[in-house]
C-alpha positions in Angstrom: 33.0 165.7 235.1 33.6 167.5 231.8 29.8 168.2 231.5 30.1 170.4 234.6 32.7 172.7 233.0 31.3 175.9 231.6 33.0 177.9 228.9 32.4 181.4 227.6 33.5 182.5 224.2 33.8 186.3 223.6 34.5 187.0 220.0 33.0 189.2 217.3 33.5 186.7 214.5 30.5 184.4 214.2 32.6 181.7 212.6 34.9 181.6 215.6 32.1 181.5 218.1 30.2 178.8 216.2 33.3 176.6 215.6 34.4 176.9 219.3 30.9 176.2 220.5 30.7 173.1 218.3 34.2 171.9 219.2 33.6 172.1 223.0 30.0 171.0 223.0 31.0 167.8 221.3 33.4 167.2 224.2 30.8 167.6 226.9 31.4 171.3 227.9 28.6 173.7 228.5 29.3 176.6 226.1 27.9 180.2 225.9 29.0 182.9 223.5 29.1 186.7 223.5 29.6 188.7 220.3 30.9 191.9 222.0 33.1 192.9 224.8 30.5 194.6 227.1 28.2 191.6 226.9 31.1 189.2 227.7 32.2 191.4 230.6 28.7 191.4 232.1 28.5 187.6 231.8 31.8 187.1 233.5 30.6 189.3 236.4 27.1 187.7 236.7 27.6 184.1 235.8 29.9 181.2 236.7 32.4 180.0 234.2 35.3 177.7 234.5 37.0 179.2 231.5 36.6 182.2 229.2 38.2 182.6 225.8 38.5 186.3 224.9 39.4 187.9 221.5 41.6 191.0 221.9 40.1 193.0 219.0 36.4 193.6 219.9 34.2 196.2 218.3 33.2 198.0 221.6 36.2 197.6 223.9 39.7 196.2 224.3 39.6 192.5 225.1 42.5 193.0 227.5 40.1 195.0 229.8 38.0 191.8 230.1 41.1 189.9 231.1 41.9 192.5 233.8 38.4 192.3 235.3 38.2 188.5 235.0 41.4 188.0 236.8 40.5 190.5 239.5 36.9 189.3 240.2 36.9 185.6 239.1 40.2 184.2 240.5 38.9 180.6 240.0 38.4 181.1 236.2 40.9 180.2 233.6 41.4 183.0 231.0 42.6 182.4 227.5 43.3 185.0 224.8 42.5 184.2 221.2 43.7 186.7 218.6 44.6 187.0 215.0 47.1 189.8 215.9 49.8 188.0 217.8 52.3 190.5 219.1 55.1 190.6 221.7 53.5 193.5 223.6 50.1 191.9 224.0 51.6 188.5 224.9 53.7 190.2 227.6 50.7 192.1 228.9 48.7 188.9 229.0 51.4 187.2 231.0 51.5 190.1 233.4 47.8 190.0 234.0 47.8 186.3 234.7 46.1 184.9 231.5 46.3 181.2 231.3 47.3 181.0 227.7 47.5 183.0 224.4 46.4 181.3 221.2 46.9 182.8 217.8 44.3 182.4 215.0 43.8 180.5 212.9 44.0 177.5 215.3 43.0 173.8 214.9 40.4 172.1 217.1 43.2 170.1 218.7 45.2 173.3 219.5 42.3 175.1 221.2 41.1 172.0 223.1 44.6 171.3 224.4 45.0 174.9 225.5 41.7 174.9 227.4 42.2 171.5 229.0 45.7 172.5 230.1 44.4 175.7 231.7 41.6 173.9 233.5 44.0 171.2 234.8 46.2 173.8 236.4 45.6 175.3 239.9 43.4 178.5 239.8 46.2 180.8 241.0 49.0 179.2 239.2 49.3 182.2 236.8 50.2 182.1 233.1 51.4 179.0 231.4 54.9 178.5 229.9 53.1 178.7 226.5 52.9 182.5 226.7 56.7 182.7 227.2 57.2 180.3 224.4 54.9 182.3 222.2 56.7 185.6 223.0 60.0 184.0 222.0 58.3 182.6 218.9 57.0 186.0 217.8 60.5 187.5 218.2 62.2 184.7 216.3 59.7 184.6 213.5 59.4 188.4 213.0 60.9 189.4 209.6 64.6 189.8 209.8 66.6 192.2 207.6 68.4 189.4 205.8 65.1 187.9 204.7 64.4 190.8 202.3 66.4 190.0 199.2 65.4 193.2 197.3 64.6 195.5 200.2 61.9 197.4 198.5 60.3 200.3 200.4 57.4 198.0 201.4 59.9 195.4 202.7 61.7 198.0 204.7 58.5 199.3 206.2 57.5 195.8 207.3 61.1 195.2 208.6 61.0 198.4 210.7 57.4 197.7 212.0 57.8 194.0 212.9 61.4 193.2 213.3 63.5 196.3 214.2 60.9 197.9 216.5 60.3 194.7 218.4 64.1 194.1 218.7 64.6 197.5 220.1 61.7 197.3 222.5 62.7 193.9 223.9 66.5 194.5 224.2 67.9 194.4 227.7 68.1 197.6 229.7 71.8 197.3 230.2 72.5 196.8 226.5 70.2 199.7 225.5 71.9 202.0 228.0 75.4 201.1 226.8 74.5 201.4 223.2 72.8 204.7 223.9 75.9 206.2 225.5 78.0 205.1 222.6 75.5 206.7 220.1 75.8 210.0 221.9 79.6 209.8 221.7 79.5 208.8 218.0 77.4 211.8 217.1 79.7 213.9 219.2 82.7 212.7 217.1 80.9 213.8 213.9 80.1 217.2 215.5 83.8 217.7 216.6 85.0 216.9 213.1 82.5 219.2 211.6 83.6 222.0 213.9 87.3 221.6 212.9 86.5 221.5 209.1 84.3 224.5 209.2 86.2 226.8 211.5 88.0 228.6 208.7 86.7 227.2 205.4 84.3 230.1 204.7 87.1 232.6 204.2 88.7 230.3 201.6 85.8 228.6 199.7 82.7 230.5 200.6 79.7 229.7 202.8 78.0 227.3 200.5 80.9 225.0 199.9 81.8 225.3 203.6 78.4 224.0 204.6 78.7 221.1 202.2 82.1 220.2 203.7 80.8 220.6 207.3 77.8 218.4 206.5 80.1 215.8 204.9 82.3 215.7 208.0 79.3 215.4 210.3 77.9 212.3 208.5 80.6 210.4 210.3 78.4 210.4 213.4 75.4 208.5 211.9 77.7 206.2 209.9 79.3 205.1 213.2 75.9 204.6 214.8 74.5 202.5 212.0 77.6 200.5 211.0 79.3 200.0 214.4 75.9 199.6 216.1 74.4 201.9 218.7 71.0 203.2 219.9 70.2 206.8 218.8 67.0 208.5 220.0 66.3 210.3 216.8 66.5 207.1 214.7 64.5 205.2 217.3 61.6 207.6 216.6 60.8 205.1 213.8 59.6 202.7 216.5 56.2 204.5 216.2 55.6 202.2 213.2 55.8 199.1 215.5 53.2 200.8 217.8 50.9 201.5 214.9 51.3 197.9 213.8 50.5 196.7 217.3 53.8 194.9 217.7 54.5 196.9 220.9 52.6 199.4 223.1 53.1 203.1 223.3 54.3 202.9 226.9 57.1 200.5 226.1 58.1 202.7 223.2 58.1 205.9 225.3 60.1 204.1 228.0 62.8 203.1 225.5 62.8 206.6 224.0 63.4 208.1 227.4 66.2 205.6 228.3 68.0 206.1 225.0 67.6 209.9 225.1 69.2 210.0 228.6 72.0 207.6 227.5 72.6 209.7 224.4 72.9 212.8 226.7 75.4 211.1 228.9 77.5 210.0 225.9 77.5 213.4 224.2 78.4 215.4 227.3 81.0 212.9 228.2 82.7 213.2 224.9 82.5 217.0 225.0 84.2 216.9 228.4 86.9 214.5 227.1 87.7 216.6 224.1 87.6 219.8 226.2 90.2 218.3 228.6 92.2 217.0 225.6 92.6 220.6 224.4 91.6 219.9 220.8 89.8 223.2 220.8 93.2 225.0 221.0 94.1 224.1 217.4 94.7 227.0 215.1 95.6 229.2 218.0 92.2 228.7 219.6 90.2 229.4 216.4 88.6 225.9 216.6 87.5 226.6 220.2 86.1 230.0 219.1 84.1 228.4 216.4 82.7 225.8 218.8 81.7 228.6 221.2 80.0 230.5 218.4 78.1 227.4 217.3 76.8 226.8 220.8 75.8 230.5 221.3 74.0 230.6 218.0 71.9 227.5 218.9 70.7 228.8 222.3 69.7 232.1 220.7 67.3 230.6 218.2 63.6 231.3 218.8 61.4 228.5 220.0 59.7 228.2 216.7 62.9 228.3 214.7 64.4 225.5 216.8 61.2 223.5 216.6 60.8 223.6 212.8 64.5 223.1 212.2 64.2 220.0 214.4 61.3 218.7 212.2 63.3 219.1 209.0 66.4 217.6 210.6 65.0 214.4 211.8 62.9 214.0 208.7 66.2 213.6 206.9 68.0 211.6 209.6 65.2 209.0 209.7 65.2 208.8 205.9 68.9 208.1 206.1 68.3 205.3 208.7 65.3 204.0 206.6 67.4 203.8 203.5 70.3 202.2 205.3 67.9 199.2 206.0 67.4 198.9 202.2 71.1 198.7 201.5 72.7 195.2 201.1 76.3 196.0 202.1 78.3 198.4 204.2 79.3 200.6 201.2 75.7 201.0 200.3 74.7 201.9 203.8 77.4 204.6 204.0 76.4 206.1 200.7 72.7 206.4 201.6 73.5 207.8 205.0 75.9 210.4 203.7 73.6 212.6 201.5 70.7 213.1 203.9 73.0 213.9 206.8 75.2 216.2 204.7 72.0 218.0 203.6 70.5 218.6 207.1 73.8 220.0 208.4 74.5 222.1 205.3 70.9 223.6 205.6 71.4 224.5 209.3 68.8 222.2 210.8 68.8 221.2 214.4 69.5 217.7 215.9 68.9 217.3 219.6 71.7 214.7 220.1 74.2 216.7 218.2 73.3 219.7 220.3 74.0 217.6 223.4 77.6 217.9 222.3 77.7 221.3 220.6 76.2 223.3 223.5 78.0 221.6 226.4 81.3 222.1 224.6 80.4 225.8 224.3 79.6 225.9 228.0 82.9 224.4 228.9 84.7 226.9 226.6 82.8 229.8 228.2 85.3 229.9 231.0 88.4 229.9 228.8 90.4 232.5 227.0 88.6 231.9 223.7 85.5 233.5 225.3 87.3 236.8 225.9 86.5 238.2 222.5 83.0 236.8 222.3 79.9 238.9 223.0 76.3 238.3 224.0 76.9 235.0 225.8 74.1 235.6 228.4 71.9 232.9 227.0 74.6 230.3 226.9 73.8 228.6 230.2 72.6 225.1 231.1 69.1 226.5 231.7 69.2 228.3 228.4 70.4 225.2 226.6 67.6 223.0 228.1 64.7 225.4 227.7 65.6 227.4 224.6 67.2 224.7 222.4 67.0 221.1 223.6 63.2 221.2 224.4 62.0 222.6 221.1 64.5 220.7 219.0 63.6 217.4 220.6 59.9 218.0 220.0 60.6 218.9 216.4 62.8 215.8 216.0 60.0 213.6 217.2 57.5 215.1 214.8 60.0 214.9 211.9 60.9 211.3 212.5 57.9 209.7 214.1 55.2 211.5 212.0 56.8 212.3 208.6 58.7 209.0 208.2 57.6 206.3 210.7 53.9 206.9 210.6 53.5 207.9 207.0 55.5 205.0 205.6 53.6 202.6 207.9 50.3 204.0 206.6 51.5 203.7 202.9 53.0 200.3 203.0 52.0 198.3 206.1 48.5 199.3 207.2 45.8 197.0 206.1 42.6 198.8 205.0 39.5 198.1 207.0 37.4 195.3 205.6 33.9 196.3 204.4 31.5 194.2 206.4 28.3 195.5 204.8 26.7 193.7 201.9 26.4 195.4 198.5 22.7 196.1 199.1 23.2 197.5 202.6 23.1 201.0 203.7 26.1 203.2 202.9 
């Protein structure tokens, strides 16, 4: 009998509680409500309910915690999530925990009744419905796509990065991410190799300033290949933080993708360094190109921790701005143009990029055993241990701060974040 079915509504919005209570009471259900998470959690532990509807955003706790407890201690009970913040990450987490369904606000009486009746009709241990999978796909498909933004204003780019680009990167297959990460490492290495060739003797002819501009111009090839050809670059993926702040994906998923792309970039960069070392391109100009590559690597491992860290911040601030602006461009020529200047600037100014250094320093390590190292001095710090501890660690940390904080987080705050609504009346206490 429908009258024997008991439903608990846990939601901090009075209108949602009242409307759900009215909808289900009219259909013969016994309905109780709870305005906060702890009260709802206590009721699920102490009382018997056939179904509980839980809001994810509660004032005193995360609604997902109630889902965890309910599925662990009340296996007979159907658990439905109702939320106004539908996101791939929460839908995936709900499915993992065994929630019966996931309903986005605003919903019609017919939609919520159908979801509850479907959940109650299924066996207690049947797990999540196909609706959650359908919803996850729907969230991916309906997320703003780059081509939907005709003018590509900064606000449009911020929404694109938070809701479309970040979700796409977070949900891409592991194999695809791994392959594209290896390619990105190699692409940055190509830019680094070209920059080494261009800069090995230019200073004696045109001076240091012009040489740095030329070197930076050559290095921009790397990010142009990444963006236009398509690849996954760790430093650019630092922008995924905006998707986390917008609750489109969770921090664990972001960190997992960062780690995977970082390792893949390392493989691609070192692989290219080995290929070019074996190809003997460093022998050009009677070994002067190799000597320059060795000098670059040695200089990097002899930076102090703080120098490497702060150069890393400045570097990825510019790199992520280049990626950010590339999203605003409507055609390939525009993307190349907006990428060129920030990348040229960071190289010319001597900033540090962790993925580029995955090429520069291993190339120097390979060259350390060749004849070009005979005239070099003070190579004691140029070791794999010195590379990882004295350069790659501080530069990576700096890159994360520069990209995730100064670009991803601040632009999300400025353009995407919704200010908290004031709930107090005009005559209430401040």
